[in-house]
C-alpha positions in Angstrom: -103.5 108.3 -109.7 -106.7 110.0 -108.6 -110.3 109.1 -110.3 -110.0 112.2 -112.8 -106.6 111.2 -113.8 -108.2 107.6 -114.6 -111.6 108.7 -115.9 -109.7 111.2 -117.9 -107.2 108.5 -119.5 -110.0 105.9 -119.9 -112.5 107.8 -122.0 -110.1 109.5 -123.9 -108.4 106.0 -125.1 -111.7 105.4 -125.9 -112.6 108.3 -127.5 -109.7 108.7 -129.6 -109.6 104.3 -130.7 -113.0 105.2 -132.1 -112.2 107.5 -133.8 -109.2 105.8 -135.8 -111.3 102.7 -135.6 -114.0 104.6 -137.9 -111.5 105.9 -140.3 -110.2 102.5 -140.5 -113.3 99.7 -140.9 -116.0 102.6 -143.2 -115.3 103.5 -146.2 -113.9 107.4 -146.0 -114.9 107.2 -142.2 -119.0 107.3 -143.0 -121.7 105.1 -142.2 -123.1 103.6 -138.8 -120.0 102.3 -136.5 -121.3 99.2 -135.0 -124.3 99.3 -137.0 -125.6 102.4 -134.7 -123.6 105.0 -134.6 -123.8 107.3 -137.5 -120.1 109.1 -137.9 -118.1 111.2 -140.9 -114.8 111.9 -141.6 -115.5 115.2 -139.5 -117.1 113.5 -136.5 -114.3 110.6 -136.3 -111.8 113.7 -136.1 -113.8 115.5 -133.4 -114.0 112.0 -131.6 -109.8 111.9 -132.0 -109.6 115.6 -130.7 -111.6 114.8 -127.8 -109.2 111.7 -127.1 -106.3 113.1 -126.8 -108.1 116.5 -125.2 -109.0 113.8 -122.5 -105.2 112.0 -122.4 -103.0 115.3 -122.3 -105.9 116.6 -119.2 -104.9 112.9 -117.4 -101.0 113.9 -117.5 -102.3 116.0 -114.0 -104.7 116.1 -111.6 -105.3 120.1 -111.8 -105.5 119.0 -115.9 -107.6 116.2 -115.6 -110.5 118.3 -113.4 -110.6 121.2 -116.0 -110.4 118.5 -119.2 -113.2 116.2 -117.6 -115.8 119.4 -116.8 -114.6 121.0 -119.9 -115.0 118.1 -122.2 -118.1 116.8 -120.2 -119.7 119.9 -120.7 -118.9 119.7 -124.3 -120.4 116.4 -124.6 -124.0 117.7 -122.6 -124.6 120.5 -125.1 -124.2 117.9 -128.0 -126.3 115.6 -126.6 -128.9 118.4 -126.2 -128.5 119.6 -129.6 -129.1 115.7 -131.2 -132.5 116.3 -130.5 -132.8 119.9 -131.5 -130.7 119.3 -135.2 -130.2 115.7 -135.5 -128.4 116.1 -138.6 -125.6 118.6 -137.1 -126.5 121.1 -140.0 -125.0 118.4 -142.4 -121.8 118.8 -140.2 -122.0 116.1 -138.2 -124.7 113.7 -137.6 -125.5 114.2 -133.8 -129.4 112.4 -133.5 -129.6 108.9 -133.2 -128.0 107.1 -130.7 -124.7 109.2 -130.4 -127.6 111.7 -128.4 -127.8 108.5 -125.3 -124.2 108.1 -126.1 -122.9 112.0 -125.3 -125.3 112.2 -122.8 -124.1 109.4 -120.3 -120.0 110.1 -121.3 -120.5 113.8 -121.1 -122.5 113.5 -117.7 -120.4 110.8 -116.3 -116.9 113.3 -117.6 -118.9 116.3 -115.5 -119.8 114.1 -112.1 -116.2 113.3 -112.0 -114.4 116.5 -112.9 -117.3 118.0 -110.2 -116.5 115.6 -107.2 -112.9 116.3 -107.4 -111.8 118.0 -104.3 -108.4 120.3 -103.3 -108.3 117.4 -100.5 -107.8 115.0 -103.1 -105.8 117.6 -104.9 -103.3 117.2 -101.5 -102.5 113.8 -101.8 -102.0 113.1 -105.9 
């Protein structure tokens, strides 16, 4: 299947499930998921959208490379913004433990996307 496609599929499934689970477990989708990650309804919707994008991207090698790079870069930016505006301008919580989660998942996705080579595309 290829590393980029596998990583996109796994992270896509996780982000999708986290967004859905937060709506199920938390009243109105707001609160601290697992007691350590502050979320709200918009945050959960963003997680669901990122999950869908990554899952869709996992359908082909070229799409997986682009998707892991794009979503990875976005998550790195969100992690950095968490230091600057942790309240996310009162739209979505970006501070606290979300910083480290966004930076770590963003780095993994970004690295996966850039480790992909044209040689891999020819064999997948």
